[in-house]
N, C-alpha and C positions, 0 to 999 in steps of 0.2 A: 504493501499499501504505501509506505514512506516514498521508494524507489520512482512509482508509478507518479503519484503527486509531486514528488521534484521535478521530473523533467516535462512532466506539463505545465507547473508553473516556470521554469525557466525557458518557455516556449511564449509566456504571458499571458497561459491562461488559468482563470482563476477557478479554484478544486473546492469542493463541498465534502469531507470525508462525512459519510452517514452508517460508520459502524458496519457492524455484522447485521446482514440483514437478507431476507432472502430473493433471487435474483429478479422476481415480478417486481419488485418493491424498486429496485434501481428504475427500470425500465420507466414505473409508474411515477417515480420523483424523477427521474430525467424531465418529465414533462410537469409536473408539478410544482420545480422552482427552475422553469423556464431555461434548463439546462444547455447544451450544443451537445453535448453528448455524455454517455454512462456508462461507464467499465466497472463490471464485475471482476474481482479474481476469486479464481473457483477452480476446481477442481472436479464439478461437477459431480457426477455418481463413481469418479475414481479414486484412488487414494492421495491422499495431500501431496506427493511429490509431483501430482500430474496438473499444478496448478497452473493455470493460465488465463486469458483474457477473452469475456464477452463486451464486448462492444454495442450500444445503442446509440441509433441518432437521437436529432434532439425531440422528436416528435415520438419518442420509446419506443421506436420500433427496431428490429436488429435490423443488421446491414445488410445488403444483399451480396450475392456471391463478387459481383465483379468489384464493389469495394471491401468489401473483404480480402478478395487478393489486393487491389492496392494498397491495403494498410497490412498487411502482413507484407510485402515488399519492402515497405518505409519501414518496417520495424526489423528486418532481417539485413536489410545492407546499412552502407557508411555514411548516409545522405543527413540523417539526420544527427547521427553522432556525432558528423565535426563540423555539421552548423553553429557558427557563432552563438551564445547569447548576447541580447542586449541589455543590460544592466539597469535601465532605465524601463524596462518591460519585463518587468518580474512577476508572474501572477500573484496570489496570495491563497492560501490554504486554511480554511472555513471547518471545524467541525459542527455536525449539525447531531445536536446530542439528543437522545436517547431516541437514536435512529430508530428501532423495532418497534420501541412501546407507539413510537408516533403511527409508525407506518400503520399498527393492529389496530389506531382508533381510526384512520383513515378508513379503512379495510373493513370495519365495522359502519360507520357513518355511511360509505360509499355502494356498499353489496349488501350490509345487514339488514338493512332496511323494513319492518316488518317480518323477520324472520326469527323466533322465539325456537329456542331447541332445549326449551327445561323438559326435563323427563328423559332427555338421550341422553346414553352413553356413549363415550366414545375413546378409543386407543389409539396414541398418538406416540409414533416411534420418529425422535426428529432426526435419527443417525448423526447424531453429535455434530449438526452441521447449525447453518442460516438460522432455521425456523426453532431453533431450540425454545426461544422465548415468543416468538410471533404465535405460533400457530394455537399453540393452549391458549395462549391470552385469548386471541381471538374466538375460539370456543366457550369460554368459562363467559366472556362477555354476553354473547349470544346466551348463555343460560345453560349448558352443557355440563355435564358430568364428564372431568376428563383424567384418564390414565396418561401421564404421558410419560415416555422410556426414552433413553437415551441422550439426558439432557447437559450432559458434561464436557464440551470440546476442551482439548487441551492443544489444538496446533496438528496433531499427528492421529486421532481415533477418527476421525471423520470419516464415515463409511463402513469403520470396520467392524465387520459380522454383525452389520445393525443396518438400519435403510430400508430402501425402495430395493435395493442388489440383496438384499437377506429378510425377504417379507414374512419367515419362520416365526417371526419373534412375535407379529403383530396377529400371527393366526393363532399362534396360542394364548397371547394376552387376553385378545377380543372374546374368547370362547370362555377364559376363567373368568375373569373380569364380567360379563352377563352385557357387554356393549351390543349395542346395535350398528357397528361399522368401527373399524379400525385404519386407520390411514399413518403410510410411512412414504417417509420424504428421502431423496438424497441429499447429498450431502449441501445444494445449493436452492435448493427447494422449489425447482422449477417443474417437477414431474412428482407424481405418487402413485404409490400402488396400496389398491383397497381391500380388502376381505370383509367379506358379509357377517351377520351375527353368529353364523356357523363357526368364523371361522376361513371358508371358501374362499378364495381368490377369484376378483372380478378380476375379467379383462379389458383391456383399455377401451375394448370397442361398447362395451357394454356403458361403461363411466360415461363414453360422449355421448352416447343413447339416450342414458338417464338427464343431462347436460339438455341437452337439443330438445326433450320432452318437455322438459320444464322452461 
């Protein structure tokens, strides 16, 4: 994070650090905070050593293939490294406090209107990842009773035997907790795996069908 911010400010860009938040939060906040771009540092569903960059345009949408290739070329060649820094045009770094909590509030206000989850039990496996604060907070704010697992990221345990690539954890916990649904995120929380009240996994097509009908 510090390396990305340092190079961006050296090129005259003002940087807002939002902390550990789900990838969709960066897409949303890039637009909400009128940013020119959003950058996520993430290994996605992979081990932590696979960290890379996910880049969003100012409208909160991912870059198209052509722009991604252009950015990749800039990152991998020496043009930017050899470019001179103008000391009169250094950007600033600002920390957006309590990013996860504030995004959770925005999510509830924007998408949770008239949604009452009282009486619903949910199991959440955060994968020691970006949603470890956000998802339980949103669900509880909407009234759900939540059993939240794998909430202790230490920088190296993300996705390790947990999360969306290891759904056995939510399958067992959902059945034993008597929950109506189990949710497992990947590390940056831009995908999820769900199971029903019996612990049976739901195919992604089934989830899309439910969302489409709703």
